[in-house]
N, C-alpha and C positions, 0 to 999 in steps of 0.2 A: 105572969111565971113564962108566959110566948115571948113577951117584949126582954125581959132577959135572957131569954136563948138567944134572940136574934142580935141583941147587940154584943154579948158575950162572943157572937160568931162572926159579926162584920171586926171587933176588934183582933179576933185570931190571924184572918184573914190580910188584913192590911201589916202584922207582923210581919208574917212569911212573905208578903210583895216585898217589904224592907227589906227583909235579908236577903232576900233572893236578886236586890240590884245590887249592893254591896258586895255579895257574891262573884255576877257575872258581871259589871264593871270592869275593865283592867285598870289598873294602876298607873299615870306617866312614870316613865322611868326616869331618874335624878340625870343622867343624862343627856339626854333629850333636852328636857328642860332646862339645863343652862344650856343648851347648844342653841337655842331658840333666842333671835336678837332682843334686845330688851325694846320698850315702848320707845324710847328716843332715839331709833335707827341710828347705825354706823357702827355695831359689834356683829361681826361676822365671823363663824368656824372656819377655819383651813375647808372641810368640804365644800361649805357655803359661798364661799371665794373660787372656788374651782367648778361649781355649778354655774356660778353667776357669767365666769369667764372674766374675771378680773386681774388683770394681771399690772405689778408694780415693775419701774426703775428709777433708780436712785438719780439723784436734783446733781448737777455737778458744777462745778465754779466754770465762769467762762470767764476769760480775759479780752477775748475779740466778740464784737457787734457785727452781726449780720445788717448789712443798711440795704440790701435788695436782693432780690432776684430776678433777670435779665434776661432776654434771647442771644442765643451763639452760635459758631457752627466753630466748627473742628477745624482745624489748616494745619499747612506746612512751612516751619519757617525756610528763608530763602536758601539754607545752604543744603538743606535736604530733600532737594528736589532739582534733579540733574540731568538736563535734556543729552543725550548721546548723540554726535553728528558726526558726519566722516566728510574731510576736506577735499577729498577727490570727487566728482562724479565717478561713480560706476554700476559693477553687477553684482547683488548679492549671491555668494558660491553656497555657503551656506551659513545655519542659523542654527548658534548652539540653546536658547535659551525660551522659556514661554512666558507671556504673561501672566503674573502672580507669582513667577520662580523668584526664589530668596536668590542675591548672586552674592560674592565678596569682591571687595575692592580690588580690581586688576584683573578679573576674570573675564575668559572672551566672550563675549554676545554673538561677534559675527563675525564673517572673511568677508570683503570685497574685494572685486578684482577692477583694477583702474590702468588707465592708460597713462595717469598721472604718474605713476611710481616710477612706470618704467623711464620715461622722460628726464625726471628727477636724478635716477640712477644713473643714467648718461650724460647729465650735464657735469651728476659729481665725479664720473671717471675722467671725464676730460679736465675740470678745472684741477683734479688730483696731478694728472699728467704735468697740465699749464706749472702747479705748484714745484715739484720737481726743478722744469728747468728753470724757474724763474730764481729759485732760491741758490740753484749751483750760480748760476749767472750774479745774481746778487755776491754770490760770495767773491765770486773771483775779481769782479771792476772794484771793490772792497779792497781785495789785496793791491790791485794794480792803482788805485786811487791813493793808497799809503805809500806805496811806492814812485811815487808824482810822475808813473808815467801816464796816466789818464786824467782828466780833468774830476775834481770830485762832485760835478754835479752830475756826469755820468754813473756813479755810482750812487746818489741818491735817487736819479730816476729809477734803479733797477731795483730799490729798497719798496719803491712806493709802490711798483709793479708787484712785488711780491707779496707786501702785506693783500693787494688787491685780490690775490690768487688764493690769500691765506679765509679771506672773507665770503669767496665766491664757495669756498670747501665748506667753511665749515657754514653757512646758512644753504646749504646743499644737504648737511647729513642733518640740521637740527630740523627740516622741514621733513625729512624723513622718518626721521625718531617719535617725532611728534605725533605724527600721524600712523603708528605702527606699522608701517611700509618696508615692504621686504624688496629687493631686486627683481624680484620676479610680478612685480606689480599688484600685489597683494596688498591688502590692508585688512589690518583684525582690528576691532572696535570691540571695548573692554569697558566695564563699568568704573567708572569714576570714583565712586563710592559704595560702599555698603549698603544693600537694601531690597527692596520689594521690586521687580518691571513691574511696574503698571502701564508699560503702552511698548506694544511690539506693532512697526505699521511697516513693516517689510515683509516679507516671503522669499525664499531662496529662488536666485532666477528673476527677482524682480530690480526695476531703475533702483540706484540709492546715488542723493544729491541735491544740491538746490538746498532751500530751505525748511527741506523736511528733516525730522529728528525720525532717525530709526529707533530708538530706544527710551524711556524715559523709565529713570530710577529713583523711588522715594524711601528714604529711610526714615521710620513711622519711631524711631527711637527718643524722638523728641517730636513734641507735637506745639503749636499754637493756636489762642484761643481767639475769634474774633469777635466784640461786644458790641450791644446796639445801647449805649448807654441814654435812659429818659432825660429828659433836661432836668427833673428833681435831684437827681444825683452826677448830673454831671461836676457837679461844683464840690461835691463830695469823694467821687473816688481820686486816688493820686496813686503813684509807681509807687510799689512794692507791698500794697493792699494782698490779703490775700484772696485767692478765687476758688471754687470747688465745684466741680459735676457728678452728677451722678452715674453708677457705673452701669449701664444696663442689663437686666438680668441678674445683680447680686445683690437684691436687700438695699440694704443702707450704706452701702460701701461707699465711696465717693473719692474719687480721683484730685487733687490741690495742686495748683499754681501761684503765681504770683502775676499783678499788673505788672509791666512794663514800659507804655506809654497810655497816652489820653489824649485826642484829637483836643485841639485848641477852640474851636468851633462848632455853633452848633448847625444841622443841616435843616433848611428853612423849608423843607417839605415835610421831614420825619419828626422834625425837632427832637431830635436825637444826635450824640456824638459817637465817633466812633471811639473805641479801646484794643491793647491786645493785652495776649496773655501768656506767658509759658508754662508749658504742661511737659511734666513725665510723660514717655512713652508708657501708657497702659493697655494691657489687652483687652478687647471691648470698645474703645475708641477709634474712628475710623478719619479719616479724611474728608471733609465735607458733611459728616455728621451734623445734624442740629439738637444744641442741649440748651438748658436751662440752667445758667453759671448764679452761682450766689456768690457774691459778693459782701467780702467780711473786713470791718473796722480796722484801725492799727491795733496791735497790744496793749493792752496796757489801759483801753480808753476808759476815761472817765466812767459811759456810762455801760460798763461788764456790770452782768451779774449773776443771777444762775440760771441754767441752761436745763429746759426738759423737753422731750419731745411736742411739738405741736399739738396731738393730740390727747394732751392730759389736758391742757386749758378749755373750761368749756365754760358760758355764761349763762349765769342765774341771776334775772331781772336785768340792772343794768352793772352788774358786776363779774369781772372775769375771777375764775376762782377753778383751786384743783384741788383734789381730794388724795390727802396725806395717810400713810397708813400710819398706826401708832400702836404696837403689839398687834391684840386680836379687835381693833374700831380704826374706822375710817374717820376723819376729820373734814370736813371744808374749809379750805382756805382761802378767803378774797387775795387774791397776788394782781402788783401792778404788772401789765407787761412793757418793756421797754422797745422790744423790736419781735416782729416775727417774720420768718424766710427761712428757705432751704428745710421745713421740715424742723427746726429749733423756736423753741420760742426761750427770748431774753425775760427772765424776770428780774425786776427791780427790788422787790418787797412782796413777803408772806410766806418764802420758802427759804431754806438752807440749803448749803449744800449736805450730802448724804440722805435727806430727807428719800422715803419711799414713797411715788405721788404715782398714782393708778393712771395708766396710759389704754386700759383697756375696760369695757363695764361700766362707761361711766353714765349713760343712760339707767343703766340698774341703779347705781351710788346714787345719781340723783332722785330715783325714786324714793329708796331708801330713808335718806340723810333728809328729813324736812327741815329739820331747824338750818 
């Protein structure tokens, strides 16, 4: 009887424990179960993608191929940097501009007082007086020679003297005009081009003249790019190819231009050749600035393919791969990289234009997608 009571009590305890377990254990919500990635990896919800920091961009078709990245230096074309000089030695009486100031073409920069313009003004006055006398004399002798009163040779001599006087007057006027000089001995130095004053080498009361250039004006609306091409690229780069440089502090923004000249030989010391490109004036780029320039091949090149950011390509084993989003899944795609330069990889096969390629969270995707 006691054994039956003990067995019945044990069964009752087990039954109560089972009921309590099912009542206290929470059931898994269907939504959470659906959000969990499947055993094969690659399926992620929008919330999981956000938490893992995964971002995607669309792959784009590219008709140019980056040949490589080379060092370069921003410079000015010859016509964009002009020194302002004075033809006469003198003393600066006024200086109107400061270094770094923007000026327009023809704007006064300084006034220089010199004795030379006074001398030229006096020479001009004397030449003008002689010109009036020579003109009257030539007219009179021409009339007398026509009437047969004097020999024709005398009229010819008078005409030659008149031409000499006219040449002297024109020369003195031209010298005074080119120098911007007045009759009081002052010379106004003016900006020959619009631009920024990069150099101011005079002070009020200081000497001006000789080989010194009181001002240098730079026009940065157009820039050039001096490149050093390594031997492997020297034979591939040609005038007309596109070149681009990054803009400082502006993310992925770039300034573009074109190659205009390529050196004909390699420097025996550096094993490189020089090339020049023209760039449009872009805020943020300054003459003398060092940059890394990306040279692209000509449009329509046979090796052109699909362009994706370089960080989208990773290596697993001995294969380059990218992760492509397909709806709620990420798929690992083996790709063939044709070239990689300037932050862009050109894919020859493996993806197509419009595919959404992961550019961040690559390490997390590599660990999730094992296959």
